[in-house]
Each structure stands twice: as C-alpha cells, then as structure tokens.
C-alpha positions as CSV (number, residue, x, y, z in Angstrom):
1,M,-22.1,-271.0,96.2
2,S,-19.5,-269.9,93.8
3,S,-17.0,-268.2,96.1
4,A,-17.9,-269.5,99.5
5,E,-14.6,-271.3,100.0
6,T,-12.5,-268.1,99.5
7,M,-14.6,-265.3,100.9
8,T,-17.6,-264.5,103.1
9,S,-21.0,-263.6,101.8
10,T,-20.4,-260.0,102.6
11,D,-17.1,-260.0,100.8
12,Y,-18.7,-261.8,97.8
13,I,-21.4,-259.1,97.5
14,V,-19.0,-256.2,97.9
15,H,-16.7,-257.7,95.3
16,H,-19.5,-258.1,92.7
17,L,-20.6,-254.5,93.2
18,G,-17.2,-253.1,92.4
19,N,-16.2,-251.7,89.1
20,W,-13.0,-252.1,87.1
21,A,-11.8,-248.5,87.8
22,V,-8.9,-246.7,86.2
23,G,-7.8,-243.2,87.3
24,D,-8.4,-241.1,90.4
25,G,-11.1,-238.7,91.6
26,F,-13.2,-237.0,89.0
27,W,-11.2,-238.6,86.2
28,T,-12.0,-242.2,87.3
29,F,-13.1,-244.3,84.3
30,H,-15.1,-247.5,84.8
31,V,-13.5,-249.6,82.1
32,D,-16.0,-252.4,82.4
33,T,-19.0,-250.0,81.9
34,L,-17.3,-248.4,78.9
35,A,-16.2,-251.6,77.3
36,V,-19.4,-253.6,77.6
37,S,-21.6,-250.7,76.5
38,F,-19.4,-250.0,73.5
39,I,-19.3,-253.6,72.4
40,L,-23.1,-254.0,72.8
41,G,-23.7,-250.7,70.8
42,L,-21.3,-251.9,68.1
43,G,-23.0,-255.2,67.9
44,F,-26.4,-253.6,67.6
45,C,-25.2,-251.4,64.8
46,F,-23.5,-254.4,63.0
47,F,-26.5,-256.7,63.0
48,F,-29.1,-254.0,62.1
49,R,-26.7,-252.9,59.3
50,L,-26.3,-256.5,58.2
51,A,-30.1,-256.9,58.1
52,A,-30.5,-253.7,56.0
53,R,-27.8,-254.8,53.5
54,K,-29.4,-258.2,53.0
55,A,-33.0,-257.1,53.1
56,T,-35.2,-258.7,50.5
57,A,-38.9,-258.4,49.6
58,D,-39.2,-262.1,48.6
59,T,-38.5,-264.3,51.6
60,P,-37.2,-262.2,54.6
61,G,-35.0,-264.1,57.1
62,K,-35.4,-264.2,60.8
63,L,-33.0,-261.3,61.4
64,Q,-34.7,-259.1,58.8
65,S,-38.1,-259.9,60.2
66,F,-37.0,-259.0,63.7
67,V,-35.4,-255.7,62.6
68,E,-38.6,-254.8,60.6
69,V,-40.8,-255.5,63.6
70,M,-38.6,-253.4,65.9
71,V,-38.3,-250.5,63.4
72,K,-42.1,-250.4,62.9
73,F,-42.8,-250.7,66.6
74,V,-40.5,-247.8,67.5
75,D,-41.5,-245.7,64.5
76,D,-45.2,-246.0,65.5
77,Q,-44.4,-244.8,69.0
78,V,-42.5,-241.8,67.7
79,K,-45.2,-240.8,65.2
80,D,-47.9,-241.0,67.9
81,T,-45.8,-238.9,70.3
82,F,-43.7,-236.4,68.2
83,H,-45.5,-234.3,65.6
84,G,-42.4,-232.8,64.0
85,Q,-39.9,-234.3,61.5
86,T,-38.9,-237.8,62.7
87,K,-36.0,-238.5,60.4
88,F,-33.5,-238.1,63.3
89,L,-35.8,-238.9,66.2
90,G,-36.9,-242.3,64.9
91,P,-33.4,-243.8,64.6
92,L,-32.5,-242.2,67.9
93,A,-35.5,-243.8,69.6
94,L,-34.6,-247.2,68.1
95,T,-31.0,-246.9,69.2
96,I,-32.0,-245.9,72.7
97,F,-34.5,-248.9,73.1
98,M,-32.2,-251.5,71.6
99,W,-29.0,-250.3,73.3
100,V,-30.6,-250.0,76.8
101,F,-32.3,-253.4,76.3
102,L,-29.0,-255.1,75.4
103,M,-27.2,-253.5,78.4
104,N,-30.1,-254.5,80.7
105,F,-30.0,-258.1,79.2
106,M,-26.5,-258.6,80.5
107,D,-28.2,-258.9,84.0
108,L,-29.5,-262.3,82.9
109,I,-26.0,-263.7,82.5
110,P,-24.9,-265.7,85.6
111,V,-23.2,-263.3,88.0
112,D,-19.9,-265.2,88.2
113,L,-19.4,-266.1,84.6
114,I,-18.0,-262.9,83.1
115,P,-16.1,-261.8,86.2
116,R,-14.4,-265.2,86.4
117,I,-13.4,-265.1,82.7
118,M,-12.0,-261.6,83.2
119,G,-10.2,-262.8,86.3
120,L,-8.2,-265.2,84.1
121,F,-6.7,-262.0,82.6
122,G,-5.9,-260.4,85.9
123,V,-9.0,-258.2,86.2
124,E,-10.1,-258.2,89.9
125,Y,-13.4,-256.3,89.6
126,F,-15.8,-256.5,86.6
127,R,-19.4,-255.6,86.4
128,A,-21.0,-256.8,83.2
129,V,-24.3,-254.7,83.4
130,P,-23.5,-251.1,82.3
131,T,-26.9,-249.8,83.4
132,T,-26.2,-250.6,87.0
133,D,-23.5,-247.9,86.8
134,V,-25.2,-244.5,87.6
135,N,-22.4,-242.7,85.6
136,L,-23.7,-244.3,82.4
137,T,-27.4,-243.8,83.0
138,L,-26.8,-240.2,84.0
139,G,-24.6,-239.6,81.0
140,M,-27.3,-240.9,78.7
141,A,-29.9,-238.7,80.4
142,M,-27.7,-235.7,80.1
143,T,-27.5,-236.4,76.4
144,V,-31.3,-236.4,76.3
145,L,-31.2,-233.0,78.1
146,G,-28.9,-231.6,75.4
147,L,-31.4,-232.8,72.8
148,I,-34.2,-231.2,74.8
149,I,-32.4,-227.8,74.7
150,F,-31.6,-228.2,71.0
151,Y,-35.3,-229.0,70.1
152,N,-36.4,-226.0,72.2
153,F,-34.4,-223.8,70.0
154,K,-35.4,-225.6,66.8
155,G,-39.1,-225.6,67.5
156,K,-39.5,-222.2,69.1
157,G,-36.5,-220.3,67.9
158,G,-34.2,-218.4,70.2
159,V,-36.7,-215.6,71.1
160,G,-39.5,-218.0,71.5
161,F,-37.5,-220.3,73.8
162,L,-36.4,-217.3,75.9
163,K,-40.0,-216.1,76.1
164,D,-41.2,-219.6,77.1
165,V,-38.7,-219.8,79.9
166,C,-39.5,-216.3,81.2
167,S,-43.3,-216.3,80.9
168,H,-44.4,-219.9,81.5
169,P,-46.5,-220.7,83.6
170,F,-47.3,-217.5,85.5
171,G,-46.6,-214.8,83.0
172,M,-43.9,-212.2,82.7
173,K,-44.7,-210.5,86.0
174,L,-43.4,-213.5,87.8
175,M,-40.4,-214.1,85.6
176,P,-37.9,-215.0,88.4
177,V,-40.3,-217.7,89.7
178,N,-40.8,-219.0,86.1
179,I,-37.1,-219.3,85.5
180,A,-36.5,-221.0,88.9
181,L,-39.3,-223.5,88.1
182,R,-37.9,-224.1,84.7
183,L,-34.4,-224.8,86.1
184,V,-35.9,-227.3,88.5
185,E,-38.0,-229.0,85.8
186,D,-35.0,-229.3,83.4
187,L,-32.7,-230.7,86.1
188,A,-35.4,-233.1,87.3
189,K,-35.8,-234.7,83.9
190,P,-32.3,-236.2,83.5
191,I,-32.0,-237.1,87.1
192,S,-35.4,-239.0,87.2
193,L,-34.7,-240.6,83.8
194,S,-31.3,-241.9,84.9
195,M,-32.2,-242.9,88.5
196,R,-35.2,-244.8,87.4
197,L,-33.2,-247.0,85.0
198,F,-30.2,-247.3,87.4
199,G,-32.4,-248.1,90.5
200,N,-34.4,-250.9,88.8
201,L,-31.3,-252.6,87.3
202,Y,-29.2,-252.2,90.4
203,A,-31.9,-253.8,92.4
204,G,-32.3,-256.7,89.9
205,E,-28.5,-257.3,89.9
206,L,-28.4,-257.2,93.7
207,I,-31.1,-259.9,94.0
208,F,-29.1,-262.2,91.6
209,I,-26.0,-261.6,93.7
210,L,-27.8,-262.3,97.0
211,I,-29.2,-265.5,95.6
212,A,-25.7,-266.6,94.6
213,A,-24.1,-265.4,97.9
214,L,-26.6,-266.7,100.5
215,L,-28.1,-269.9,99.1
216,P,-26.6,-273.3,98.4
217,W,-26.2,-274.2,94.8
218,Y,-29.3,-276.5,94.6
219,F,-31.5,-273.5,95.5
220,Q,-29.7,-271.0,93.4
221,W,-30.8,-272.3,90.0
222,P,-34.6,-272.6,90.7
223,L,-34.9,-269.2,92.4
224,G,-32.5,-267.6,89.9
225,A,-34.6,-268.9,87.0
226,V,-37.9,-267.6,88.5
227,W,-36.3,-264.2,89.1
228,A,-34.8,-264.2,85.6
229,I,-38.2,-264.8,84.0
230,F,-39.7,-261.9,85.9
231,H,-36.6,-259.8,85.2
232,I,-37.1,-260.2,81.5
233,L,-40.2,-258.0,81.8
234,V,-38.3,-255.5,83.9
235,I,-35.4,-255.0,81.5
236,T,-37.8,-254.7,78.6
237,L,-40.1,-252.3,80.4
238,Q,-37.2,-250.1,81.5
239,A,-35.8,-249.8,78.0
240,F,-39.2,-248.9,76.7
241,I,-39.8,-246.3,79.5
242,F,-36.4,-244.7,78.9
243,M,-37.1,-244.5,75.1
244,M,-40.7,-243.1,75.6
245,L,-39.7,-240.5,78.2
246,S,-36.9,-239.3,75.9
247,I,-39.4,-238.9,73.0
248,V,-42.0,-237.2,75.3
249,Y,-39.5,-234.8,76.7
250,I,-38.2,-233.9,73.2
251,S,-41.7,-233.5,71.9
252,M,-42.6,-231.2,74.8
253,A,-39.6,-229.1,74.0
254,Y,-40.4,-228.9,70.3
255,E,-44.0,-227.9,70.6
256,S,-45.1,-224.5,71.8
257,H,-47.5,-224.1,74.7
C-alpha cells in the first residue's frame, strides 16, 4: 500500500478525498478542480483545432480520423434530438461530451501518482478527477439550466414562454399549481444532471482508493485493472448521458407543447 507506513487506512482515504482549497466559506475555491478542468478543456480545444487546421481530404491522419468520427457521432445525436438550428448546439454537445469524458478519464490514473507529484511542490491535498467535485458538476448543470431558459425564450418568445409556464399542464385555471410544478421541474433538471455524474464518478474514485488503502500491493494491480476496464464503460456512458440529457432538455425548451 502506498502510504501504509505513514498513515492508517482511514487517514489515507480521508486524505485522498480532500481538495486543494483556497479561501473561506462560500468563497472557497477548489484549485485542483479548477486547474485540472481548465487544462483538460484547453487540451481538447488545442488538439481539435490542430486537427481542423491540418485536415486533408487525401490521406487523413489518426487525429483527423478520430475528430471526424467524434464530430459525426455527436452531430447525428443532436440532429436526431433537436429540430431547430444546430450551429451552436452541435459544438456545445461535442464540447460537453469530450470535456466530461476527459475529466472522467482522470479517474483511471493511479490514485497516488498526481497527488505525490503535487506533494513535491508542497501541495498537501490534490484530487485529480474534477467530476468527483459536486461544485463542478453542479456548475455545469446550472449552465445547462441557463441555456434551457434561453432556448425557452428563443423558441417560444417571451409571451409564449410565460403562457407555457402559467398554463401547462392543467390550464390557466390552475396557474399557481402549474408555476409550482414548473419550478420543481426546472430545479430538478440541474440537480439530477449534476448528482448523476458526481455520484457515479465519486463512487468509482472511492473504489480505487479503497483498493489502494486496504489491500497489499500484489492484490492492488489485478483488482485495480479489472475495475479500471469496467470503469472505462462508466466514464464513457456518463459523458454520453450528460451530453444527451443536456440536448434533450434544450430541445424540450425550444419546442412548443
């Protein structure tokens, strides 16, 4: 076990679940979450931009082929779900899928590797998987909620949106009930969207930490490898679900009942 000589299993688990936090109270910033998510997002933009600049119709390279497959895959999902103009929504869906997948993929890196590297620079706590931080998943989901509200206005207009809120599903006679139900519905969307991603990745990270904390080294690698192979499906599926639900919610907002 990586840290058995210096701390108990409980201490090891608690240590690996701590964030590099700066600030106090509401204005506490998780520097590790912000830094890793920013670097991964920047890397995604860089490589996709690089593939676009070097794109050729003659003999596409591996990077170009991968980008083309991902763009077509996401574009097909958007066109099948959203029936309005997709010039903005297509790139948004691609960004969501790739960014969430890359953040999830950090869970496959050995749990001690990055924290130990950061420890050389005096950083005591460091969590390398941004999607195990509920602040990030909730922030992304609130951004989707903002887009839902925007597309409600864009698809229905201000009057149409107000009428939809007040009259659906029981008609204008039960307007207070309709508004209350709409508030619950709109609040439930970002909460469920964020908690689903956070819960699955947090559980996956916790299993890796438990394997490292409770088992001798000769059991860690076989069990960790088995869980990692299964977890590849989990991180891909969660990125796909987050993307698809975002598209579905925006599509529901854009279209009239």
